[in-house]
Structures are given as C-alpha cells and as structure tokens.
N, C-alpha and C positions, 0 to 999 in steps of 0.2 A: 208514733210516728210524726218526724216534724212538720209544721204547717207549709206548705208552698203556695207562693204568692204568684199570680198569673204573670207573666211574662210584661203584658201590656201596661199593669201598674209598676213596673220597676221606673221608669223616668219620672212617674208623679212623687215617687217615692224620693228619686235623688233630690228633687227639686225642694221637697219640702225638707228634708236633712239639710241641704245647702243654704235655704235661707234660715232655719232655726242658727247654724254655726255663724253666718254672718251676723246676725242678730245678737248672738253674744259676745261675738268679738267687737261690735261697736261697744258692746256695752263695757266689755272690761280694758277697751283701750286707755280709758283716761276716767278721773271722776267727771260724772254725770253733772250737771250744772242744772240748778233749780230755774226752770223757766216760768216759773210764777211769780220772781220777785217782781218788786215795784220799780220803774224808770229809773230812778236813783240809786237802787242797789245794784241793777245792771252796768249801769252806766261808771259808780265808783269803781266796781269789780275789772269792769274792763280797765280802767286808768290803770290799776294797780299791776295787772298785766303787762300792759304797755310800759309802765314805768321800770317794771324788771325785766325788760327784754324779750319776754312772751308775747311776741307780736301775731302768731297767726291763733292765740285765744280770744287777744283783745280784740283782733279782728271780726272773729266769730259772734261776741256779745255785743259789739258796736251794731256788727248786721243785724242782730237778733233785736235790739233796741229799735232800730230803723224801723223794722217790718212789723214791731208790734204796738209799738207807740210812736208813730210817726208827726203827729205833731205836739210832742210835750217838749218842754224845754231842753231836759238834757240830749233828746234825737236831734235837737238842733245844734247844741255842742258837739255832738257825738259826730256831726258832718266834718267838722275840723280834724277831731282827734283819729277819726277812722281815715282822714287823706294823709295824716302823718304817721298811722299804722301801716298802711298802703307802700307809702315810701321809703320809711326803713325795713319792712319786709323785701324790698325790691319788686316787688309786683308795680312795674312800671305804668302798663296800661290800665289797671284799676285805679292806681295813682292820680293819672291824667283823666280818666272818666270823672272821677268823683271832683277834682278840682275844677273843670269844666261844668259840673252839674252845680256844684256850690257857686260859682260865678254868674251861671244863666238866673240862678234862682234867688240869689241873693245880692244884686248887684249895689245895693247901698249899706250893706252890713260893716261895722266897723272894723270888721278883720278880714274883709276879701281880699285885702293886700297879702294875706299869709298864702291863700290858696294860689296867687299868682305866682309868689316865691317859692313855693313846693313845685308847682308846675315846672317852673323857671329850672330847678334844682333837678328834677327827675330826666329832663332833656339834656342838661348840662352832662350829668353822669353816664348819659346813651351816649356816647360821643364814640368809644373804643370797645371792643368785645374782648373776651378772655384772650384770644391768641394774639390779638393786635397789641395790647397790652405786652404781652410776655416776650414777643417776637419783635418788641420796638419798631412796630409798622410806621410807614411815613402817612400820619395822617393828615398831610397838606393835601395828599393827592386822593382822599375819600370825599365824595359829596357830602358837604356838610348840612344836610336835614336837620339833623337833631341840632346844630349850633345855630340855626337860624331860628327855629323854634323856640330854642332857650332865650337866644337874644329878643326875640318878640315879647315874649313873658316879662322877662327882664326891664326891659323897655319900659313898658305896660306900668309895671309897678313904679319904678322910678319918678316917670312923667307925670302919672295920676297920684301917685302917694309917696311925693318928696320927704313927708317927714317922718314914715314909714320907718319904725326900727330896722327892717331889713334892705332898707334903702342904699346904704353905704355897703356893704356885703354885694349887691346886685349891681352897684357901678364896677367895683374892680371886677366882677365875672365878666360884666361887658365887655373892659379891656381886654381881657384873654379872648373873647369870644371874636370882638370884634378883628382882632389880629390872626385869628383861626381863619375868618371869614375873608380876611385879604392874603393869607399864603395861598387858601383853595384857588383864589381867582389869578394866582400869580403861577401856581402849577400850571393851570389851564390855557395860559397865556405863553409859557413855556413850550405846552405842548404842542400848540399852534405854530410855534417857530418852528421847533423840530421837524414837522410836515409841510413847510414851506408856505402855509398860510398866513401871509404875512399881515393882510387887513385885518384879518379874527383877532391877532395878536395883538395888534395895536389897538382894535377896539377894547379887548379884554384889558389889558395893561391901562387905557385912558378912563373906562368905567373904574377901576381899582383906585386911580388917583383921585378921581371925583368922589366916589365914594366914603373910602377909606383913609381920606388924607390925615395924614400924621402917623400911619402903621408902619410899622419897620419894612413892610412888604413894599413901600411905593417906591423905596430905591431901586430895586429890584425891577419894578414894574417903567420907572423912566429909562431903564439901561434897555428894556426888551422893546420901549416905543422908539429910542435911539435905532439900534439894530436894525427895526423894522421900515423907519423911514427911509436908511441907508439902501437897504434891500429894495426899498420903491424906488429908489433913485432922486429920493425928496432930502436933498442934504442940507439943505438951507433950514428945514425944520428939525432935521436931524441934530443940527448944530444948535438951535436953540435948547433942544431936549437936554443936550449934554450939558449947557450951560445952567439949565434949571437943577439937574443932576448934581453938577458940580457944587453951586450956593447949599442946596440943602444936604449935602455931605458936610458942612461947615455950619450947619444947626444943629441946636439940641435937639430930639426927638421929641415930639411931642406927647409921646403915651409914656406913662411912668413906667419902666422898665422893671425897677421895685415890685410894684402892686400885680405887675404880670407873674412875675416869676414866683411870688408868695403865692401867688393863687393858681398857681400850675402844681406846685407842691403839693397845695392843699387837694388838689382835684385828684391827683395820685393817690393821696390818702385815702378818701373818700372811695378811688377804686379798687382798694386792695393794697397797696403799696408798690405795686408793679409800676416800672419806670416809663415813661414816654418819650419817645425820640424823634423829633425831627428833622434827623439826619438821612439824605436819601441813601437809597444803594449804589447810585451811579451806574449802572450796567446797560443803560438801552443807549443802541448803536453803538454798540465797541466790540471787537474781537476778543477774543479771551485763549488764551494758548494755556493748555493744563499737561501735570504729568501726575502720578500716583501709583499707589500699590493696588492690587487686587487678590485678595486669599478667596481662592475656590473650595468649599467644601465637598465632603465625599461625596461620590453617587455610586448608583449602580446602573449598568446598562445592559439589555437584553437582547439579543440579535437573534433574526429568524435561525432557525437550525439546532436552537439548544445553546448556542453559546454565551455564557456570559460572563462580564467584565467589572473589575469592582476597582474603582479609582479613587486611589487615595485624594486628601486635599493637598494644595499647592499655592505657593505665593508668588504672583507674577508683579510684573509693571503694565504701563498704558501710557500713552501719547494722545493727545487729541487738540481740536480746535473747535470753536464753538463763535458763534455771532449771537449775539444778542437783539433782537429785534426788539424789545422792549424790557424794561424792568421786570418784568416776568416772564417772559416767552425767549426761550433760546434753541437753536439749530446747531448741530457741530456733528463732528464726525472721530471716531476713536479707535486707534490702532491698540491692539493689548496681546500681549505673549506671556504664559507661563509653563512649568513643566512641573509633570507631577508622575508618581510610582502608580502602578498598576498590577493586578494578579487578573488573567482570564483562564476560565474554565472553559478549553474548546471540546465542543463534542465531536468524536470520534463517527466514524464511518459505519461501527455495529450499534446495534440498539443497547442504549445505556452505558455505552464507551465514550470515556472524557479523560483529559488530562491538563495541569494545570501549570501554566506557565507565569512568568512576571518581567517585568521590563518596566521602561520609563516612556512616555509619550508627551511630544512639545505639542502646544496649540496657539496656534494664533487667529486673530479675527481681525476684521474691519466692520465697524457699525457706523450704521448713519442714525443719529439718535436726536429725539428733542426731549426739552425739560422745560418744566412749568412750575416757578416758583410761586408758592400762595400768595405771600405777601411781598411789598414791594421796599421793606426796610431791609437794613444790613442782615436780619438773623432771621431765617425764613424755613419752613419744610418746603420739600419740593417732590415734585412725583415725574418720572420719566418714561421714556419708552422709546424703541429703536428695531432697524431689522439690518441684517447685514448678511456676512458671510463667514462661516467658521472653517478652518483646515486644522486637522490632528495628524500629525506623523506618529504612527504606531513604534517605529524605530524596529521593525518587524522585516527581516530581508525577505522580498519576495523574489528576487531574480540571484543568478550567479553573479561573482564577482566581475567585473572589466578593469582588465590592467593596460595601463597607459606607459611608456617609454619613451624617454628625449635626452637629447645630449645636450648637458648643461654647462657650458664654458667654465663655470667656478668648480661645480662639484662634480663634473662627469658625468656618467652614464647614471641615468635617476629613473627607476621604475614605482609607477603607486598603484593603488587599487583604489576602485569605486564601486560601493553596493548599492542597488535601490533599495528603499522601503516602502511599506505600505503606507499608504496617504489617504484619509477619508476627508470627506468634507461635504457640506452642506447646508442649506438656507437656515440663518438664526435671527430669532426676534426675542426682545426681552422686555422686563417693564422694573421698574424701580420706585423705591421710597429712599427719602434722607432729608437731612438738614444741610443748609448752606449758611457761612458767613462772610460776609464783607468785611474785613476787619480793617482796610482800608480803601482808598480811592483806585488802588493799582491791584493788590492782592486781596486773594478768596481763597477760603478753605472750602471742601464739602464732602460729606462722608455718607455712606447710606447702603442699603442692601437693594440686591437684586437679584432677579430670577431669568435663567434664560433658556428657551428651547431651542434644539437643533435638528435638522430633518435628516439623520443620519442614512444613507440608503442600507438597505438590509438590515436595521433595526427595528425592535419588535415595539412599534410604538414610536413615539417622539420624545426621545430621551429629554430631561430637565438638568439642568445645572444653577445650583443657586451659589451666593457669595457675597462678600464686604467690599467694600472698596474704599480709598481714601483718596481726595484729589487736592493737588496745591493748583490754584490757578493764578493767572496774569492778566489784567486786563491792559490794553492797549488801542 
C-alpha cells in the first residue's frame, strides 16, 4: 500500500522541491567562479572578461572584489574599470552612480578626469530613445535634461583638466551639445510666438543670443526677436535687430560645422546606427485635406429573432478634413463609402425554419475623429478614435414600386419606376493605430488598422467591423 502524505504537508514539500530546483539551476547556469581567489586574481579575471566583451561577468567579479577586499589596491583600480563596464553594458544609472562616488571619494585622484568623461558620455548618449531614433523625432522640441548634464560634466573636465587626453573629444562634444541646447531654446521661442506670447518669445530669444552666441540658432533667434518687436509696436528696436541679423548673415559661423557634423555621426554610431533628424514635421496650426482607400474585412452580424448575415470584405473610398492643433494632436471629420456582398439566413415564422438570400449593401459613414501622433518628427506612429453615424442600404425592397409619368418635349411620354429599399443606421464609434509619414512640407501619407462598432437596431449586441486604410494628405 503506497504511503499517503497529509494534505497540510504538501505546500512544505512543494517549497522544498522548488528551492532544490532553483539551486540546481543556478549551479548549472554557468561555470561557478572560485570566490576564494586573491584580489589580484579576481581583478585580472574581471579585466579579461571586460576585454572579451563579457561585461556582465566582469561587473560581477569587480563588485565581488569591492565587497570582499574594499581596501586593497586592485579594489581602487576596480572602481574605474567597473565604471567603464557599467557604461559599456548600458547600465546608465549604475555608471553615473559609480562616477559620482569615485569623484566624491577621490577628488585628487590622477584619473578623476576619466570619471567626468564617462559621466558625460553616459548623458550624451541618453538623449534619444529607440523610437525617437528610429522614427527621426525632432529632438529640438524635447527638453534637453541629458544634454545639460552631459555639457556640465564635459565642461568641468575641460576647465579643470585641460591637458587630459579626453579634453579634445570633450570639446567637440560640447560644440554639438551647445547647439542642441540653443535649438531647444529656439523651439520654445517659436512656441511662444505661435501662441501670441511675444514678450516670452523675446526673452527666450534674447537669452539664447546671450548664452549661445555663435550657435547656428542665433540667426533664428534674431528673426524671432525682430518679429516680436514689431508685434509689440517697437519698430525702432525691430529695425536694429534686423540690421544686426543682416550683419551676422554675412559673417562666418563661430561654430565649427565640420566638427559638429562629425560628432553627430559619432553619436549616431554609438546609438546603434539609427539616424537622427532635426527636420520638423510642420503640422501644427495647419489644415489638411485627405483622400484614401479603406478595405473592410468580412464580418458576421446576428440579429434578434435568429437572422444572421455573413458580410464579405469590400473596398471603398474616404474623404476627410482635419485641423492640426499641434504637431501631435489633430481633429477632423471623415466621410466614407463602400459596397459589399452579403449572404443572409432569414429566420422563418415556423420553428427551425429559415431561408437564404444574397445581395449587396452600400455603407456610408460620417465620423468625427481625433488622432494623436506619438512623435513630432516626420515619421511617427499614431493612435486615433472617433464617433459618428453609420448608414447601411441593404438594397432589399420593402415597399411596392412607385410609377411616375410625364411629358418630355424631346422624348415624348416618359414613365419611370422607383422602389424604396430597407435602410438601417446607428451610432458608430471607432479606435485605430497606424503610421504617418510627412514626406514633404505639404504632402503626407498615413496607413493603419481600425476597429469600428455600430449600434444597429435589432442587432444582437453591438456588431464590430475592422479594416485597413491608406490616406494621402495635403496640408495647407
């Protein structure tokens, strides 16, 4: 007779078994490192791992060295190597914390300049995320916290350690960061101008000119200052600003464009090769007319009483108009039409009685929609939603024909007939996702997937219809 365990002991047995499995898995996940080695051995093994690109293992050994032998000479050297390993393993927060700790504990160390340099690199490469790099987001409109922190670290390096081997590279990166900060100030000044806050725009433009004199954005700041003065009826100051801008246009840039371009290419390489684009989408405060195609997928609709309709897929067209409130948010209206075939099984008067019929239906809709572009660049994913009304003409005759006759002076006595058909309508609402590409200042393409629900009378529940759409837009 088999042994029976009491039920109350099963959780304890399960936990013991799970612990044994986890312990076995940890031991079998890789070669167990001998923790009894000397500080020099642990340090040398970690250096080999880092040199071979195995940064996680190198980090593990260096952290072990610091915890077991915190006052040894290899442990002091390990602080800088651990900083480098964190940076290469893309552990930004750990790298910054390690750099701050090293600077705080070793302010006179002969290699403290390296800690400032790596700290600046971490923030330098943290300016754009994966989506922004992939879809060419306009980085000038993003608050440049990382750029400011990177500039401060590199500036400290250049000012306090001008003979450092990292100073030359730090200066070139500072050129790019300085231009990046100036571009952001210019985008804020443009935003104030667009909203009619002319004093705020003027203050931003003046601050840009004073702080980032020589940056390419200075010309744009002078132009905004001139326009702001004119809007404030200060024509004399506007004329002075215009003359200053004209004189600066004839002067060579104080910024080295070759160094900035080379640095930008270097940043793209460090970020994984994805291009960055400063080209704005130019959507805000503009109207857009659009036309496109809509492919509706097949759908099944059940009605009260047992009738069921099998609707085929169909291709239609849609026309719309939209107002871009900003580079991200737009409001609009869309009219759509399509024609689809269907097969319907109509329930009879008797139980289990039914008969089939085929036909085609015409669908029209008028939707009021809103769309939100995830990014401000020319290529961006978007989400959308809308509410409106949907009409369906089943082309099923529901009344006897009506005949009308009249005398035509050319054709003589003419008679024609007309028959009403069954039409149903209902409230419609939808959501969608897709991609948008503003390939020029005027034209754009967008395509996506949408799901629509229509509240038809006598329908069993709320039928849903999905499909794909492709639109061509003209901004004006």
